[in-house]
C-alpha atoms as one frame of an Amber mdcrd trajectory, in Angstrom:
protein
  34.636 -62.115  -7.822  34.779 -59.082  -6.480  32.419 -55.914  -6.196  33.934
 -53.285  -4.258  31.787 -49.804  -3.629  34.469 -46.869  -2.856  32.652 -44.325
  -0.830  33.020 -41.550   1.563  32.363 -41.583   5.388  32.148 -37.966   5.454
  30.843 -34.706   3.520  32.780 -35.577   0.191  35.867 -34.231  -0.753  37.776
 -37.412   1.178  39.988 -38.458  -1.901  37.801 -41.094  -3.362  38.702 -40.506
  -6.923  42.589 -41.357  -5.976  41.195 -44.794  -4.415  39.008 -45.974  -7.234
  41.687 -45.025 -10.102  44.518 -46.876  -8.010  42.210 -49.467  -7.675  41.268
 -49.273 -11.047  44.573 -51.097 -12.278  43.284 -54.528 -11.062  39.449 -54.284
 -12.265  37.412 -54.702 -15.124  34.693 -52.011 -14.779  34.130 -48.892 -12.659
  30.777 -47.473 -12.301  29.082 -44.522 -11.293  25.728 -45.254  -9.826  24.592
 -41.882  -8.248  24.836 -38.211  -8.497  25.983 -35.641 -11.310  28.481 -33.103
 -12.290  28.165 -31.393  -8.751  31.117 -32.787  -7.133  34.363 -33.952  -8.895
  37.281 -36.136  -8.316  41.225 -34.877  -8.046  43.304 -37.193  -9.913  46.968
 -37.044 -10.948  48.864 -39.654 -12.772  51.321 -39.643 -15.097  49.159 -37.406
 -17.146  48.764 -34.467 -15.412  46.034 -33.435 -13.001  42.398 -33.797 -13.381
  39.551 -32.818 -11.968  36.799 -35.206 -12.993  32.983 -34.701 -12.559  30.798
 -36.863 -14.705  33.300 -39.667 -15.947  34.174 -42.726 -13.792  37.952 -42.585
 -12.485  38.838 -45.765 -14.330  38.870 -43.840 -17.754  42.739 -43.465 -17.405
  43.498 -47.276 -18.145  42.643 -48.658 -21.349  41.565 -51.921 -20.236  39.123
 -50.676 -17.854  35.291 -50.316 -19.280  33.937 -47.252 -17.639  30.141 -47.041
 -16.955  27.006 -44.548 -15.755  24.694 -46.043 -14.191  21.131 -45.568 -14.554
  21.457 -43.851 -11.106  23.187 -40.948 -12.402  22.591 -37.796 -12.881  23.428
 -37.324 -16.594  24.989 -34.263 -17.910  25.605 -34.513 -21.501  27.504 -31.598
 -22.027  29.952 -32.200 -18.982  29.993 -36.242 -20.070  30.967 -34.835 -23.336
  33.601 -31.982 -22.421  35.288 -33.627 -20.008  35.908 -36.688 -22.320  37.337
 -34.150 -24.810  39.677 -32.731 -22.611  40.693 -36.212 -21.487  41.598 -37.190
 -25.207  43.502 -33.326 -25.984  46.042 -33.974 -22.966  46.992 -37.155 -24.565
  45.115 -39.937 -22.460  43.830 -42.527 -24.801  40.286 -42.803 -25.940  38.772
 -44.202 -22.770  35.757 -47.159 -23.022  32.648 -45.410 -21.726  29.210 -46.896
 -21.440  26.185 -44.553 -20.569  22.871 -46.811 -19.307  20.143 -45.907 -21.816
  18.129 -45.652 -18.329  20.248 -42.762 -16.603  18.222 -39.639 -16.600  19.277
 -36.548 -18.122  19.974 -32.895 -16.666  18.607 -30.799 -18.833  19.374 -26.785
 -18.917  16.326 -26.117 -17.133  17.181 -28.207 -14.276  20.287 -25.819 -13.752
  18.400 -22.772 -14.547  16.210 -23.022 -12.011  18.854 -24.276  -9.582  20.344
 -21.027  -9.505  16.915 -18.952  -9.342  16.766 -21.066  -6.283  19.709 -20.239
  -4.436  18.922 -16.190  -5.608  15.595 -16.002  -4.117  16.984 -18.144  -1.126
  20.287 -15.925  -0.122  21.094 -16.206   3.224  19.223 -19.203   3.671  20.794
 -21.439   0.484  21.600 -24.535   0.952  25.059 -23.726  -0.914  24.079 -25.505
  -3.849  26.970 -25.865  -6.712  24.295 -25.150  -8.961  24.349 -28.306 -11.272
  20.927 -28.463 -11.379  20.819 -31.723  -9.255  18.202 -30.698  -6.796  15.617
 -29.739  -9.808  16.601 -33.154 -11.250  15.893 -35.195  -8.936  12.417 -33.275
  -7.776  11.964 -34.100 -11.365  13.175 -37.756 -11.238  10.936 -38.597  -8.217
   7.998 -36.691  -9.923   8.342 -38.904 -12.765   9.008 -35.367 -14.897  12.410
 -36.370 -16.052  13.691 -37.152 -19.269  15.556 -40.867 -19.581  18.767 -41.311
 -22.206  16.655 -43.206 -24.354  13.600 -40.656 -24.694  16.213 -38.457 -26.493
  16.211 -41.002 -29.722  12.421 -40.767 -29.926  11.674 -36.899 -30.912   7.813
 -37.396 -30.333   8.531 -38.931 -26.737  10.712 -35.924 -25.824   8.069 -33.262
 -26.856   5.734 -35.087 -24.394   8.041 -35.226 -21.447   8.724 -31.991 -22.064
   5.673 -30.661 -22.526   4.662 -32.252 -19.500   7.485 -31.004 -17.423   6.992
 -27.316 -18.200   3.396 -27.221 -17.530   4.034 -26.866 -13.969   7.610 -25.291
 -14.313   6.418 -22.181 -16.173   4.010 -21.464 -13.683   7.235 -21.243 -11.206
   9.151 -19.179 -13.583   6.808 -16.539 -14.564   5.312 -16.186 -10.795   7.736
 -17.287  -8.516  10.926 -15.933 -10.331   9.655 -13.476 -12.876  10.994 -14.884
 -16.107   9.321 -15.872 -19.274   7.915 -19.411 -20.008   9.958 -21.428 -21.737
   8.481 -24.159 -24.712   9.584 -27.552 -25.574  10.951 -25.816 -29.389  13.219
 -23.948 -26.302  15.100 -27.259 -25.348  14.500 -29.916 -28.322  17.314 -28.849
 -30.866  20.180 -29.024 -28.435  19.219 -31.952 -26.886  18.349 -33.726 -30.176
  22.086 -32.810 -31.141  23.561 -33.905 -27.878  22.028 -37.289 -28.468  24.021
 -37.990 -31.712  26.999 -37.233 -29.845  26.014 -39.464 -26.919  24.775 -42.593
 -29.465  28.030 -44.285 -29.670  28.416 -44.886 -25.435  24.639 -46.002 -24.763
  23.899 -49.233 -24.114  21.706 -51.665 -21.744  24.755 -51.277 -18.963  22.627
 -53.153 -16.430  22.649 -56.423 -18.510  26.203 -56.248 -19.237  27.364 -55.294
 -15.751  25.058 -58.443 -14.745  27.152 -60.721 -17.226  30.109 -59.541 -15.859
  29.594 -60.104 -12.612  28.255 -63.555 -13.294  31.696 -64.072 -14.920  33.536
 -62.740 -11.932  34.921 -60.242 -13.295  36.022 -57.225 -10.917  33.765 -54.008
 -10.741  34.277 -51.058  -8.734  31.277 -48.877  -7.952  32.326 -45.304  -7.541
  30.261 -43.490  -5.149  29.899 -39.508  -5.010  29.928 -37.010  -1.692  29.716
 -38.557   1.663  27.453 -40.204   4.110  26.796 -37.217   6.040  25.364 -35.894
   2.405  23.134 -38.147   2.196  19.049 -37.540   2.176  18.303 -39.944   4.593
  20.945 -40.486   7.183  23.173 -37.282   6.479  23.086 -33.816   8.006  19.955
 -33.215   6.336  18.928 -30.889   4.705  22.487 -29.744   4.182  22.320 -33.027
   1.659  22.399 -33.878  -1.671  19.504 -35.442  -3.457  20.823 -38.906  -4.234
  21.332 -41.521  -1.601  25.564 -41.639  -1.261  25.575 -44.915   0.454  27.166
 -48.274  -0.442  23.682 -49.486  -0.168  22.342 -47.751  -3.144  25.425 -48.997
  -5.282  23.681 -51.757  -6.510  20.623 -50.070  -7.055  22.577 -47.182  -9.197
  24.675 -49.582 -10.845  22.103 -52.175 -11.799  23.386 -54.986  -9.950  21.532
 -57.206  -7.787  21.918 -56.226  -4.168  24.010 -59.232  -2.462  26.561 -58.274
  -5.261  28.916 -55.652  -2.851  31.517 -57.596  -1.383  33.461 -54.862  -0.175
  32.765 -51.691   0.998  35.716 -48.937   1.328  34.798 -45.988   3.196  37.274
 -43.170   2.605  38.277 -40.222   4.789  41.112 -37.571   5.458  42.990 -37.604
   8.183  41.607 -34.111   9.120  37.758 -33.025   7.897  36.593 -31.005   5.156
  33.874 -30.020   3.403  32.405 -27.468   0.435  28.846 -26.016   1.255  26.531
 -25.208   4.340  25.312 -26.895   7.630  26.516 -27.970  10.955  30.789 -28.748
  10.803  31.242 -29.502  14.737  35.404 -29.353  14.571  35.595 -26.672  12.050
  38.423 -23.771  12.234  38.543 -20.393  11.555  40.880 -17.773  10.869  44.635
 -18.123  10.429  44.668 -21.453  11.618  41.706 -22.615   9.009  43.942 -20.920
   6.390  47.151 -22.960   6.843  45.692 -26.251   6.741  43.753 -25.206   4.160
  46.682 -23.506   2.308  48.364 -27.300   2.879  45.577 -29.290   2.254  45.912
 -31.781  -0.758  48.201 -31.179  -3.893  46.537 -27.756  -4.495  45.497 -26.846
  -0.980  41.514 -27.242  -0.122  39.359 -25.616  -2.910  36.294 -27.706  -3.962
  36.747 -29.571  -7.878  33.677 -28.364  -8.939  33.224 -25.008  -7.647  36.586
 -23.841  -6.624  35.172 -22.577  -3.581  37.832 -22.491  -0.239  36.728 -25.487
   2.006  35.630 -25.554   4.973  38.097 -27.138   7.316  38.778 -29.057  10.483
  40.425 -30.965  12.800  39.490 -35.229  12.326  35.913 -35.887  13.979  35.912
 -39.523  15.047  32.485 -38.959  16.109  30.901 -38.462  12.281  33.751 -40.207
  10.574  32.366 -43.731  12.805  28.932 -42.914  12.066  29.775 -42.702   8.687
  31.209 -45.765   8.456  28.617 -47.217  10.171  26.085 -46.155   7.762  28.333
 -47.034   4.780  28.030 -50.962   6.271  32.495 -50.294   5.900  34.351 -53.536
   5.766  37.480 -51.385   5.615  38.755 -47.505   5.359  41.267 -45.417   3.467
  42.770 -43.054   5.174  43.710 -39.980   2.775  45.831 -36.973   3.305  48.231
 -37.860   6.452  50.920 -36.067   5.180  49.572 -32.579   4.949  49.397 -32.689
   8.895  53.416 -32.681   9.296  53.702 -29.133  10.528  51.456 -29.403  13.490
  53.367 -29.556  16.947  50.266 -31.289  18.323  46.986 -32.338  16.289  43.868
 -32.703  17.949  40.841 -35.241  17.223  37.677 -34.862  18.039  36.343 -37.727
  20.590  32.572 -36.583  21.506  30.351 -33.654  21.383  29.026 -31.408  23.857
  25.359 -30.694  23.184  23.051 -27.921  24.957  22.586 -28.610  28.933  26.249
 -30.120  28.796  25.006 -33.054  27.396  28.263 -35.192  25.881  28.179 -37.836
  23.523  30.059 -39.968  20.980  27.129 -40.758  18.911  26.693 -38.721  15.957
  23.336 -36.918  17.201  20.021 -36.088  14.847  20.394 -33.124  12.629  18.410
 -30.714  14.741  20.850 -31.240  17.799  24.070 -30.202  15.855  23.506 -26.331
  15.932  24.773 -25.945  19.265  27.400 -29.200  19.273  30.751 -28.041  20.400
  33.462 -30.365  19.836  35.378 -32.638  22.608  39.089 -32.865  21.618  41.887
 -35.052  22.289  45.719 -33.588  21.527  48.115 -36.280  20.025  52.154 -35.242
  19.153  52.831 -34.267  16.207  55.730 -35.933  13.781  57.118 -32.527  12.575
  58.600 -34.109   9.390  57.607 -34.857   5.938  55.922 -38.484   5.598  55.269
 -38.420   1.517  58.410 -40.791   0.874  56.754 -43.974   3.089  55.792 -46.992
   1.048  55.126 -48.943   4.260  53.995 -48.082   7.915  56.850 -48.933   9.715
  58.908 -46.521   7.567  56.288 -43.777   9.150  57.160 -41.753  12.396  56.072
 -43.283  15.701  53.837 -40.341  15.906  52.200 -40.565  12.551  51.812 -44.659
  13.137  49.996 -43.635  16.432  47.624 -41.338  14.972  46.500 -43.852  12.307
  45.966 -46.326  15.138  43.978 -43.938  17.619  41.768 -43.499  14.075  41.374
 -46.907  13.194  40.354 -47.675  16.870  37.529 -44.423  17.403  36.076 -45.772
  14.245  36.013 -49.502  14.640  37.273 -50.240  11.092  40.669 -51.604  10.050
  42.423 -48.731   7.745  43.669 -50.823   4.599  45.248 -48.311   2.968  47.189
 -44.633   4.106  48.037 -42.012   1.486  50.846 -39.699   2.221  50.519 -37.847
  -1.029  47.977 -36.842  -4.488  50.004 -39.152  -6.481  49.314 -42.869  -7.150
  52.404 -44.512  -5.684  51.893 -42.361  -2.936  50.001 -44.746  -0.952  50.585
 -47.308   2.010  48.865 -50.377   1.952  48.332 -52.374   5.166  48.020 -56.056
   5.416
């Protein structure tokens, strides 16, 4: 029996969607266990190019049951719209199940997200404005709405009334907006409920039964270790745990179920959003890497914002692999670096007063950190047709081996392009 968590070692955007899509071919279940529509997984296959935000990345396989677990932030509109887009593009109707315990991202969550980012101005945290922070705030303040609540109008009205008591004070006196009433929200939510009804079930019971039968399950993480609210670069983090340790909780499986943790990292660094980014590039150098990155350049799958890019950060990635509990790693986008004469790698940080470290420091020490770079020779060639490690140029092999030694985790897969077949498996 195999339960594998596929998680990000960095800020997100590492290529988790591609790895999930590839491994889903031999899996029975693919499970989203945290986060919501605030980040996207880009997948390229025989049907075309897709950016999934709410749906699990196993939806392109008719045999896979795709699960939105109780730990997710369910954006019902995004879920329904995404599914319809797949069908319109010729993808067979995927098997999708939604946990009756998952909580719902409400329109007021998105509204508060936008209002707060607007209020903060230059001090904002780079939110995607999908309502995630207000959603999780409500969830842990016990003001949230579960999927099951959508099918009980009296209970739904009670939940919304309780939630709006405090929110209307903020709306009127902090943001200068009109107060909301439950009736402003209920009709649309009841309509959503009927559309959602065919997909809803007790997914925790379903997955537990699958686990006891020894079926293969993939747990698909969102964002990366450095966006975790406890272990990441706080406060420039997301609002749910991005770590594999949370995967069984958010999926509804026992804690001992996860037997393998694949940490995904790019061959260089990228991120969307604000906060310290030690190996970041600027100007023409950054623009060139951004333009070449991935299938259509480095732009956020959800926001379309240009991603910040930089050299591979071994300090951050080793830390990310450690807090994820990685048992193996996947290195993506190696092909992107084929234009460089030499390739810098960040192997340490210089902190204030000349202190040097190769350990990822607490957020308070990151603001003035500078990268210590080791330069490797480039391979100056197109490696996108390579299908075995031996087919890579010697310089590309040495680059992979150096990264493997620096992050101290076996690199099991090397991606040399965006398509499924552009993947090298290492024994």
